[in-house]
Backbone bond lengths (Angstrom), bond angles and torsions (degrees), N, CA, C in turn:
res aa  C-N    CA-C-N  psi(-1)  N-CA   C-N-CA  omega(-1)  CA-C   N-CA-C  phi
1 X - - - 1.400 - - 1.575 108.59 -
2 X 1.389 117.11 126.23 1.403 117.20 -178.12 1.489 107.96 -144.43
3 X 1.304 118.02 168.52 1.499 122.94 174.78 1.534 112.79 73.60
4 X 1.356 113.22 -146.91 1.485 117.08 -176.08 1.463 115.40 -59.33
5 X 1.349 117.52 -37.62 1.514 117.47 179.44 1.503 113.60 -64.81
6 X 1.339 116.52 -36.00 1.460 119.73 178.10 1.552 108.28 -66.06
7 X 1.331 117.05 -41.45 1.433 119.22 -179.72 1.514 112.05 -60.19
8 X 1.313 115.38 -33.20 1.470 119.02 179.13 1.584 113.28 -81.49
9 X 1.316 115.96 -36.97 1.519 119.48 -173.48 1.451 116.85 -94.89
10 X 1.351 117.51 -25.29 1.500 118.72 -179.64 1.577 109.76 -63.25
11 X 1.241 121.87 -41.16 1.462 118.04 177.73 1.552 112.12 -63.96
12 X 1.303 117.73 -34.94 1.490 120.66 174.43 1.550 111.68 -62.03
13 X 1.325 113.16 -47.31 1.487 115.62 179.17 1.460 113.66 -65.39
14 X 1.393 116.92 -39.98 1.464 119.16 179.94 1.529 109.14 -63.84
15 X 1.374 117.39 -43.65 1.499 120.31 -176.34 1.500 108.01 -64.72
16 X 1.320 119.32 -41.87 1.470 123.47 -179.42 1.531 108.82 -62.02
17 X 1.306 115.00 -42.24 1.496 118.22 177.36 1.485 112.81 -62.25
18 X 1.364 118.45 -37.61 1.440 121.78 177.15 1.552 111.37 -65.48
19 X 1.311 117.02 -41.48 1.439 121.95 174.03 1.502 110.28 -60.43
20 X 1.310 118.82 -47.37 1.427 123.09 176.29 1.553 111.69 -55.92
21 X 1.334 117.28 -43.45 1.436 119.11 -175.34 1.572 106.16 -70.92
22 X 1.255 122.45 -38.82 1.512 121.01 177.41 1.479 107.97 -64.86
23 X 1.319 122.62 -37.79 1.446 124.35 -177.94 1.567 110.38 -69.09
24 X 1.325 116.49 -17.90 1.453 120.69 -178.61 1.553 114.11 -82.60
25 X 1.386 111.08 -11.22 1.477 116.90 -176.58 1.538 107.01 -82.73
26 X 1.403 113.70 126.97 1.433 117.08 -173.72 1.602 114.37 -61.64
27 X 1.315 116.46 -34.54 1.448 118.54 -177.64 1.482 109.37 -144.02
28 X 1.373 118.80 115.54 1.429 124.95 176.93 1.513 112.95 -104.99
29 X 1.249 115.72 27.66 1.508 119.96 -178.29 1.488 108.22 -64.46
30 X 1.388 115.19 148.11 1.419 123.11 179.68 1.527 112.48 -96.46
31 X 1.306 117.27 -15.29 1.405 120.00 -175.16 1.571 112.35 77.57
32 X 1.261 117.41 15.73 1.458 118.66 -175.92 1.517 114.12 -103.90
33 X 1.359 115.25 23.28 1.435 121.83 175.40 1.538 111.98 64.13
34 X 1.303 118.33 -132.46 1.455 123.01 -178.35 1.543 113.95 -57.93
35 X 1.343 117.46 -28.78 1.438 117.87 178.99 1.495 112.95 -69.80
36 X 1.384 115.59 -21.05 1.412 119.38 -177.58 1.527 112.45 -53.62
37 X 1.302 116.54 -50.99 1.487 119.09 179.33 1.521 112.01 -59.11
38 X 1.294 116.47 -47.57 1.497 122.51 -177.20 1.605 107.46 -57.75
39 X 1.344 117.07 -50.68 1.445 123.24 -176.95 1.578 109.32 -61.51
40 X 1.322 116.46 -44.21 1.459 117.44 -178.77 1.535 112.39 -66.55
41 X 1.324 118.13 -37.51 1.448 120.45 176.93 1.536 112.38 -68.56
42 X 1.315 118.19 -36.72 1.436 120.54 172.42 1.497 113.56 -62.91
43 X 1.364 114.64 -41.11 1.455 118.81 176.55 1.513 112.44 -63.60
44 X 1.330 113.80 -40.26 1.541 119.17 178.97 1.525 106.23 -59.06
45 X 1.374 121.04 -54.95 1.412 121.48 179.45 1.548 116.88 -58.77
46 X 1.309 116.06 -36.16 1.408 120.41 -178.99 1.564 111.54 -71.81
47 X 1.313 116.07 -40.10 1.497 119.52 179.97 1.539 107.03 -66.29
48 X 1.311 120.33 -35.76 1.451 123.95 179.49 1.529 109.53 -75.58
49 X 1.321 119.27 -30.72 1.392 117.78 178.21 1.523 110.80 -67.52
50 X 1.333 116.34 -36.56 1.497 121.87 175.08 1.504 108.64 -59.90
51 X 1.419 116.08 -47.18 1.428 118.43 -178.17 1.543 109.29 -65.08
52 X 1.284 119.12 -36.33 1.469 118.84 178.79 1.543 111.60 -61.59
53 X 1.292 114.43 -45.79 1.466 121.09 -179.66 1.566 110.10 -60.98
54 X 1.359 117.15 -44.79 1.398 123.45 178.34 1.515 111.33 -60.64
55 X 1.309 115.52 -47.00 1.437 122.03 178.23 1.509 114.07 -57.66
56 X 1.359 114.08 -45.90 1.455 118.11 177.48 1.460 109.12 -62.36
57 X 1.307 118.75 -45.78 1.502 120.63 177.22 1.482 111.79 -55.55
58 X 1.309 119.04 -39.16 1.468 122.78 -176.69 1.559 110.81 -74.74
59 X 1.310 116.30 -45.81 1.472 121.32 -172.55 1.500 111.83 -87.87
60 X 1.327 117.93 -34.90 1.477 119.57 -172.50 1.494 114.13 78.69
61 X 1.335 118.78 3.61 1.465 121.97 -176.40 1.567 107.95 -131.26
62 X 1.335 110.67 119.62 1.475 117.25 -176.85 1.508 114.08 -59.77
63 X 1.346 116.62 -50.40 1.473 121.00 176.33 1.494 113.34 -54.63
64 X 1.220 116.35 -46.05 1.496 119.35 -179.19 1.531 111.49 -66.33
65 X 1.307 114.91 -39.84 1.503 119.92 174.48 1.495 112.04 -57.64
66 X 1.359 117.84 -46.99 1.416 123.78 -178.35 1.552 111.07 -64.62
67 X 1.298 110.22 -43.19 1.551 115.07 -179.79 1.484 112.33 -65.26
68 X 1.350 116.82 -45.82 1.526 121.03 178.51 1.533 110.32 -65.39
69 X 1.276 118.06 -39.65 1.483 121.14 178.01 1.512 110.59 -62.51
70 X 1.371 116.68 -46.25 1.449 121.92 -179.15 1.512 107.60 -63.41
71 X 1.286 120.46 -44.97 1.475 119.91 -178.82 1.549 111.49 -64.30
72 X 1.341 115.36 -35.48 1.479 116.81 173.03 1.528 111.92 -64.42
73 X 1.355 115.91 -35.87 1.497 118.22 177.88 1.531 111.05 -65.94
74 X 1.303 116.72 -37.25 1.488 119.13 176.40 1.463 110.56 -64.84
75 X 1.329 118.02 -46.82 1.488 120.67 178.95 1.488 111.60 -64.10
76 X 1.337 119.84 -30.66 1.472 122.20 178.24 1.504 109.02 -68.99
77 X 1.277 117.88 -41.65 1.462 121.01 -179.95 1.537 111.75 -67.65
78 X 1.341 115.55 -38.17 1.491 116.06 170.39 1.472 114.48 -62.38
79 X 1.376 117.18 -41.97 1.413 118.56 174.72 1.468 113.03 -59.07
80 X 1.345 117.36 -45.41 1.467 119.23 179.02 1.565 115.17 -61.65
81 X 1.316 116.23 -23.37 1.441 118.25 176.48 1.517 112.26 -70.97
82 X 1.310 118.51 -11.70 1.443 121.89 175.50 1.490 113.87 -101.02
83 X 1.351 117.26 -0.50 1.417 119.76 -175.64 1.594 106.62 -98.16
84 X 1.320 117.10 125.57 1.488 118.37 -178.97 1.514 108.04 -56.22
85 X 1.361 114.18 135.87 1.494 119.60 175.32 1.547 110.97 87.50
86 X 1.333 120.01 -7.06 1.466 121.21 -178.08 1.456 107.49 -116.78
87 X 1.364 118.66 161.53 1.402 126.30 -179.09 1.535 107.95 -133.49
88 X 1.339 115.71 140.58 1.472 118.80 169.37 1.515 108.70 -84.12
89 X 1.339 116.22 134.27 1.440 119.59 -174.43 1.514 110.37 -134.25
90 X 1.388 115.78 128.19 1.448 121.02 175.20 1.562 110.88 -63.05
91 X 1.323 115.67 -30.49 1.499 119.39 175.46 1.492 111.99 -61.99
92 X 1.421 116.13 -39.00 1.426 119.75 177.01 1.494 114.61 -67.39
93 X 1.352 114.18 -34.93 1.442 119.50 177.25 1.552 110.56 -62.48
94 X 1.313 114.62 -39.72 1.481 119.91 177.33 1.548 110.69 -67.68
95 X 1.319 118.23 -40.78 1.455 122.18 -179.96 1.596 108.09 -67.10
96 X 1.274 113.10 -41.50 1.524 117.39 178.11 1.483 110.98 -62.72
97 X 1.370 118.09 -42.39 1.442 124.05 -179.74 1.525 109.86 -63.82
98 X 1.390 119.20 -37.34 1.449 122.59 175.58 1.550 108.85 -64.72
99 X 1.291 116.26 -40.61 1.445 123.77 179.19 1.564 109.56 -59.19
100 X 1.364 112.87 -50.52 1.513 117.23 177.19 1.517 112.09 -56.48
101 X 1.314 115.75 -47.22 1.485 120.67 174.97 1.510 113.06 -55.78
102 X 1.299 118.98 -47.06 1.450 124.06 179.51 1.603 108.00 -59.63
103 X 1.318 115.20 -48.71 1.465 118.60 177.13 1.527 112.95 -57.76
104 X 1.294 119.92 -38.01 1.481 125.34 -179.12 1.547 105.73 -68.24
105 X 1.328 117.39 -50.29 1.447 118.63 -177.54 1.529 111.77 -64.53
106 X 1.337 116.23 -38.78 1.463 116.10 176.19 1.474 115.04 -63.20
107 X 1.363 116.29 -39.34 1.423 122.53 -179.58 1.573 110.94 -65.39
108 X 1.306 112.23 -41.42 1.476 119.67 176.66 1.556 110.28 -60.68
109 X 1.300 115.81 -46.41 1.462 121.88 -176.80 1.507 110.13 -66.51
110 X 1.320 121.49 -39.87 1.438 125.65 178.73 1.525 106.70 -64.37
111 X 1.355 116.99 -51.55 1.455 121.15 -178.58 1.560 113.03 -59.02
112 X 1.256 116.57 -41.12 1.501 120.15 -177.17 1.545 107.80 -68.95
113 X 1.246 119.29 -39.47 1.492 124.95 176.67 1.502 111.62 -61.10
114 X 1.358 114.35 -41.95 1.446 117.49 -175.77 1.535 108.85 -71.85
115 X 1.375 119.93 -34.89 1.432 124.37 179.18 1.513 112.70 -75.98
116 X 1.278 117.65 -21.44 1.469 119.99 -176.12 1.543 112.64 -77.24
């Protein structure tokens, strides 16, 4: 892959690899007690919002970006189910999908304001 396509897709691949790497860590606890869960869920949504924006940038199609991001979220949760100390969770898939959608909407908003 080279040229304009690489410029669009390499950030997607790099970000997906970063998500995969974080999902491979057995314990990402912060040691902050009850805040730990809240912070991890916010981080989940934020990392998938970035993925959603990158996917929209690469594909140019919001529905496709949301679909691909959600499929990646499903694969990520399946991956986590094989990591000791981690669980795959349908609730996390839903949270990640919301994150993807937020990233897509934010990207569209920023682009439309730039073009206006």
